[in-house]
Each structure stands twice: as structure tokens, then as C-alpha cells.
Legacy VTK file of the C-alpha trace (Angstrom):
# vtk DataFile Version 3.0
C-alpha trace
ASCII
DATASET POLYDATA
POINTS 359 float
0.000 0.000 0.000
1.394 3.385 -1.030
1.165 6.205 1.512
0.556 9.925 1.036
1.754 12.769 3.275
1.018 16.464 2.817
2.654 19.200 4.859
5.359 21.847 5.007
8.482 20.011 3.893
11.663 21.092 5.645
14.173 22.404 4.817
12.396 23.525 1.600
9.708 25.389 3.585
7.058 24.571 0.993
3.762 22.724 1.278
4.388 19.511 -0.635
2.658 16.241 -1.357
4.880 13.217 -0.784
4.126 9.645 -1.765
5.858 6.674 -0.179
5.986 3.569 -2.342
7.646 0.736 -0.496
10.856 2.187 0.920
11.155 5.044 -1.556
9.938 8.623 -1.867
8.305 10.080 -4.950
6.675 13.397 -5.725
4.695 11.866 -8.578
1.052 11.222 -7.577
0.194 7.602 -6.797
-3.501 6.795 -7.319
-5.153 5.089 -4.374
-2.452 5.994 -1.848
-3.610 6.222 1.766
-3.245 9.709 3.263
-1.720 9.351 6.722
-0.888 13.027 7.392
-2.458 16.193 6.020
-0.876 19.242 7.601
2.013 19.896 9.925
5.753 20.030 9.313
7.548 17.132 7.654
11.229 16.273 8.163
13.431 13.417 7.021
13.710 10.947 9.897
16.003 11.991 12.732
19.445 10.507 13.324
21.355 9.779 16.517
24.926 10.041 15.268
26.513 8.695 18.458
24.585 5.832 19.982
25.374 2.377 21.379
22.703 -0.297 21.073
25.297 -2.921 21.997
25.848 -1.513 25.511
23.275 -2.031 28.257
22.316 0.467 30.956
25.171 0.563 33.438
27.894 -0.059 30.863
27.961 -3.835 30.374
27.773 -5.381 26.897
24.375 -6.646 25.820
24.072 -10.419 25.553
21.427 -10.909 22.848
20.014 -9.488 19.642
16.707 -8.978 21.426
18.379 -6.497 23.781
19.753 -4.557 20.814
16.309 -4.542 19.212
14.702 -3.264 22.402
17.147 -0.363 22.718
16.841 0.548 19.036
13.044 0.621 19.311
13.256 3.200 22.092
15.168 5.506 19.743
12.839 4.721 16.846
9.766 5.624 18.864
11.294 9.050 19.545
11.637 9.710 15.801
15.243 8.514 15.370
15.097 6.474 12.177
18.826 6.005 11.611
21.619 5.386 14.103
25.368 5.572 13.883
26.491 3.047 16.459
29.833 4.416 17.615
31.210 1.115 18.858
29.566 -2.100 20.010
31.053 -4.991 22.006
28.268 -7.218 20.692
28.070 -7.911 16.935
24.663 -7.532 15.316
25.028 -7.318 11.512
21.737 -9.242 11.260
19.932 -6.042 12.249
21.247 -3.903 9.384
18.138 -4.549 7.284
15.593 -5.253 10.014
12.384 -3.547 8.802
11.292 -2.775 12.365
14.463 -0.912 13.368
16.283 2.301 12.475
18.849 2.116 9.708
22.330 1.440 11.011
25.771 2.834 10.316
28.042 0.751 12.530
31.535 0.649 13.910
32.894 -2.630 15.247
34.281 -2.718 18.767
36.106 0.271 20.210
39.865 0.100 19.680
41.221 1.037 23.104
44.462 1.104 25.125
45.164 -1.773 27.541
43.605 -1.676 31.020
42.451 1.928 30.784
39.026 1.870 29.138
35.599 0.564 30.173
35.770 -3.124 31.033
34.699 -5.586 28.304
33.721 -2.847 25.846
36.744 -2.382 23.584
39.472 -4.438 21.968
42.414 -3.393 24.133
45.740 -3.365 22.303
49.211 -1.928 22.600
50.718 0.432 20.064
52.201 -2.309 17.886
48.772 -3.881 17.309
46.643 -0.794 16.764
46.749 -0.522 12.964
46.033 -4.224 12.422
43.187 -4.109 14.934
41.664 -1.107 13.171
41.711 -3.063 9.903
40.000 -5.984 11.630
37.333 -3.790 13.218
36.713 -2.053 9.901
35.505 -5.421 8.614
33.299 -5.864 11.689
31.440 -2.598 11.054
29.755 -1.284 7.935
31.596 1.940 7.267
33.139 3.194 10.512
35.766 2.367 13.114
35.823 3.792 16.627
39.072 4.804 18.308
39.448 5.634 21.983
41.784 8.605 21.792
42.174 9.175 25.520
41.020 8.093 28.955
42.259 8.515 32.478
45.838 7.301 32.973
46.007 6.335 36.632
49.774 6.586 36.617
49.514 10.212 35.517
46.392 10.976 37.530
44.630 12.687 34.629
43.459 12.263 31.058
46.200 11.203 28.653
46.352 10.059 25.012
45.748 6.367 24.436
48.964 5.857 22.449
51.761 7.965 20.995
50.974 10.388 18.173
52.513 8.228 15.436
50.409 5.227 16.449
47.227 7.281 16.524
47.964 8.714 13.087
48.623 5.198 11.779
45.227 4.123 13.129
43.455 6.753 11.038
45.528 5.794 8.003
44.603 2.122 8.493
40.904 2.977 8.669
41.049 4.950 5.450
43.070 2.227 3.737
40.287 -0.203 4.696
37.724 2.074 3.046
35.978 3.261 6.214
35.764 6.454 8.222
37.286 6.896 11.666
35.547 8.379 14.697
37.531 9.176 17.829
36.505 9.584 21.443
38.410 12.477 23.007
38.011 14.510 26.162
41.531 15.936 26.553
43.264 18.799 24.799
46.266 16.739 23.709
44.472 13.755 22.173
42.015 15.760 20.105
44.842 17.794 18.590
46.717 14.639 17.587
43.644 13.103 16.003
42.403 16.152 14.113
45.836 16.709 12.598
45.976 12.990 11.751
42.857 13.393 9.596
40.195 11.668 11.689
36.716 11.994 10.175
34.712 12.807 13.284
35.503 13.963 16.797
33.218 12.542 19.472
32.723 14.836 22.481
35.747 17.072 21.770
35.725 18.876 25.107
39.422 19.753 24.770
39.113 21.635 21.479
40.952 24.956 21.190
40.004 27.810 18.871
42.981 27.072 16.618
42.002 23.427 16.370
38.388 24.351 15.661
39.614 26.397 12.702
41.622 23.388 11.521
38.534 21.174 11.749
36.561 23.678 9.705
39.305 23.763 7.078
39.422 19.973 6.855
35.663 19.411 7.114
36.114 17.277 10.238
32.777 16.639 11.945
32.002 17.222 15.619
29.416 15.166 17.513
29.365 16.991 20.866
27.086 14.702 22.934
26.318 17.614 25.257
23.920 15.459 27.248
26.841 13.201 28.137
29.175 16.053 29.072
26.622 17.094 31.688
27.513 13.898 33.585
31.105 15.052 34.201
30.145 16.362 37.645
29.302 12.857 38.816
32.494 11.468 37.268
34.527 14.122 39.081
32.839 13.371 42.411
33.659 9.671 42.130
37.286 10.322 41.185
38.179 13.205 43.495
39.518 11.218 46.443
42.145 9.411 44.352
42.571 11.734 41.375
41.827 15.347 42.352
43.616 16.784 39.318
41.537 14.656 36.980
38.355 15.690 38.805
39.172 19.386 38.449
40.069 18.885 34.788
36.755 17.182 34.006
34.796 19.993 35.650
36.738 22.628 33.726
36.095 20.794 30.455
32.387 20.562 31.259
32.041 24.217 32.160
33.690 25.555 29.009
32.027 23.134 26.622
28.961 25.157 25.549
31.305 27.904 24.358
33.472 25.322 22.564
30.451 24.050 20.643
29.287 27.584 19.897
32.744 28.456 18.550
32.784 25.318 16.395
29.388 26.199 14.966
30.426 29.779 14.223
33.627 28.566 12.551
31.661 26.316 10.194
32.574 22.930 11.684
29.957 20.322 10.655
28.048 19.431 13.836
25.700 16.470 14.223
23.340 15.329 16.961
24.435 12.371 19.061
23.462 11.350 22.579
26.014 8.652 23.520
23.039 6.524 24.569
24.089 3.232 26.129
25.836 2.805 29.445
25.170 5.984 31.396
22.752 7.732 29.008
19.245 6.485 28.297
18.048 5.882 24.755
15.391 8.051 23.161
16.906 11.414 24.158
17.844 12.898 20.782
15.331 15.709 21.319
17.024 16.641 24.593
20.416 16.783 22.874
18.904 19.025 20.213
17.589 21.385 22.864
20.995 21.563 24.560
22.643 22.513 21.267
20.047 25.247 20.838
19.761 26.555 24.388
23.304 26.056 25.725
25.461 26.320 22.601
23.304 28.891 20.813
22.784 27.025 17.542
19.728 28.335 15.662
16.816 25.917 15.647
16.940 25.340 11.887
20.620 24.381 12.075
19.957 22.012 14.965
17.247 20.398 12.847
19.741 20.002 10.008
22.243 18.470 12.449
19.633 15.900 13.480
17.870 15.331 10.169
18.685 16.214 6.563
22.296 17.264 7.184
23.116 14.212 9.283
21.436 11.910 6.777
23.541 13.335 3.954
26.688 12.861 6.055
25.915 9.230 6.814
24.624 8.373 3.349
20.918 7.937 4.127
19.081 10.009 1.477
16.282 12.185 2.787
12.972 13.299 1.310
14.091 13.681 -2.292
12.899 11.873 -5.390
13.952 8.256 -4.932
15.076 8.915 -1.349
14.430 6.696 1.650
10.897 6.588 3.052
11.771 7.752 6.575
9.992 10.806 7.946
8.659 12.492 11.043
5.744 14.918 11.174
5.238 17.601 13.820
1.964 19.424 14.396
3.753 22.744 14.985
6.797 24.379 13.407
9.939 23.153 15.221
11.861 26.145 13.869
9.654 28.430 15.960
9.786 26.258 19.084
12.316 23.442 19.069
10.587 21.751 22.001
8.122 20.464 19.409
10.638 17.732 18.479
9.803 15.928 21.717
6.392 14.985 20.326
6.219 13.793 16.719
2.652 13.287 15.553
3.644 10.816 12.833
6.668 8.538 12.395
7.205 6.532 9.212
10.164 4.137 8.922
11.023 2.352 5.668
7.616 3.306 4.290
5.720 1.805 7.249
3.864 3.913 9.849
5.257 3.523 13.369
2.985 6.168 14.874
LINES 1 360
359 0 1 2 3 4 5 6 7 8 9 10 11 12 13 14 15 16 17 18 19 20 21 22 23 24 25 26 27 28 29 30 31 32 33 34 35 36 37 38 39 40 41 42 43 44 45 46 47 48 49 50 51 52 53 54 55 56 57 58 59 60 61 62 63 64 65 66 67 68 69 70 71 72 73 74 75 76 77 78 79 80 81 82 83 84 85 86 87 88 89 90 91 92 93 94 95 96 97 98 99 100 101 102 103 104 105 106 107 108 109 110 111 112 113 114 115 116 117 118 119 120 121 122 123 124 125 126 127 128 129 130 131 132 133 134 135 136 137 138 139 140 141 142 143 144 145 146 147 148 149 150 151 152 153 154 155 156 157 158 159 160 161 162 163 164 165 166 167 168 169 170 171 172 173 174 175 176 177 178 179 180 181 182 183 184 185 186 187 188 189 190 191 192 193 194 195 196 197 198 199 200 201 202 203 204 205 206 207 208 209 210 211 212 213 214 215 216 217 218 219 220 221 222 223 224 225 226 227 228 229 230 231 232 233 234 235 236 237 238 239 240 241 242 243 244 245 246 247 248 249 250 251 252 253 254 255 256 257 258 259 260 261 262 263 264 265 266 267 268 269 270 271 272 273 274 275 276 277 278 279 280 281 282 283 284 285 286 287 288 289 290 291 292 293 294 295 296 297 298 299 300 301 302 303 304 305 306 307 308 309 310 311 312 313 314 315 316 317 318 319 320 321 322 323 324 325 326 327 328 329 330 331 332 333 334 335 336 337 338 339 340 341 342 343 344 345 346 347 348 349 350 351 352 353 354 355 356 357 358
């Protein structure tokens, strides 16, 4: 059964009629199509560009495909119709084409330094094994690898790069040689500089970015996925660490407090920014709307640019065509204009995934 939707199509800002035939969009009328929305504001389906459906609440790996499905459905029901899973300890390639779930762009397991990262989440390797492990994890994903660029070094008592600069640069080179893009987790100032200059494709979090490095990202076209909702948890991390690592605790608080201005500066410099929540572990799924509001209210991004970062812009970046002729039949409809009040994105009135109504 073909479907018909009529409304103000964003970002075009025109009232359009859209027909969904199977999993494709057309603007050519389809006789007999069922009208499922007549009015409102229509966007290509939202994306969570930093999400983990392979990590359960609390930080342990999931143990079944059903758990991954359950987490993905939470995001789907909030209007997120495509996910970039930024590292999963549990393989689930079977879900790539599951008609009930968001589309997936996946990394394999995190590539992490030995005995410094979250237990059981990453493949932990020394410098000599990093490049080969990246190549292996490129095959485990479907277009991305995830590097852990820094974490606390208990011997130093603070954040420190995962490996030396040459090893980290070789990791990015290995990813590109394998035909995939590289995303890197960074909190610290030193690690993010190494990785940006090494040519990484996206910076996750990026709390340590300087103005000079932001300009370099803009020049290179390096993406930033700020996960502001995650950075808000740094206070709790600092409280837990303060007794043993007071310098680390102070550093995390300083990074948290300056971060809205970092994101604002990145936006103003023209760095591509995309919405990601870091759901999985310490962040609940289904909170893309809250991340969007933080980008708008705390970092000062205009509502229309936040919508692009969560919808049509993010879909272009990840290779999931939006509401264009022949594009993918994923859309969300809002009763009111989210450009006028971004809080509207909390309550989609219609959700259609792969040409099938979800709500």
C-alpha cells in the first residue's frame, strides 16, 4: 500500500505532497495511496549520530540481539530512524536490514588502550597492534571504526592520550586504507589535537578543542558530535574520582564548564556538527530531542541548524538520502513548526520508517 503525506516540507519550507511507495519517496502522484498526514511540518527521519545499542544500561555489553532490538526501538519511537552506532562490544550485523528498526551505520568494537578503558567494551591493544586491529574492526562494522583517543591514565592521575601520536595517526591511516571512516573519542586537549591533525573523520565529544584546532577542523571538514547530554555527567564522574585523582576531577569539571562555548565556537567557525546522545551505558536511549535542545539553548545554535544536524544534514553525512525523489521513506511529522519552538521535536505526531507507519 502506497502512503501519502502532505505538509510543510523542511528544509524547503514549501507545502508539498509526498508519496511513499515501499521504501522510496516520490513526488509523482500515486492513485489510491492512503493519506496518513495532512498538515504539519515534515522532516526526514532523525538521526542519533553517536549511539550504542550494543551496551546495556550501566555499561555492560548486551548479551542478545533482542536487547539490541529493544534499545533501538526506544530511539525509533522518539523519531530517530537512523543510528550511527559508535562502537559495540556485541556484533549484530543481522539487524542492518531489520524492517522494524532504524537504519544502522556501525563501527565494530572500540579500539582502546590496555587496562584503561571501560571493562569488556573495547578491543584493548598496545601500540604495535593498533593498525592491524583497526583493519579488523573495519571489517566488523559497515563503514566506521571507533578509536578511543584518551582516557584517564592512573599513573599520571589525569586524562592522557591512548597511544603515541605516530600510532594514533597510523590508526586513522589504516581505517582509510580499509575504506571506512574513523571516529575518535576524546576529552583531553592533547588527544584531540593529535587526532584532528591525523585526519580523523569525526571527533566525538571534543571537550578539549581549542580555537585554533576548531579552525583546523573547519578547514578539513572534520565533523564534531558533541554529545552535550553526556558532558553534563562530568560532575558525577569528578565526584567519584576526586579522592584518588583530584587533578583529573578538576580537569573534568573545567572541560564541562567551558564546553557550551566550545560548541558555539565550532558552529560559528563552520565545523559540521551532528546530533548524538552517547546513549548506552550511562545515558538512556530516546533522548535525541534533549540533545537538540541543549545545542540550541546552551550552545546557541539556531533551531533550523539544529534540525539540520539531526535530520537532513546528518542523513547526507551518513549516506541515508532524505525526502528527495527516490530517497528513503523515513519521515517524522510535527503538528507545529519546530523552527519556531524546538521543544516540538519531543512529540512527533507521525513517524514513518522504511515506508511503514510507526505512529
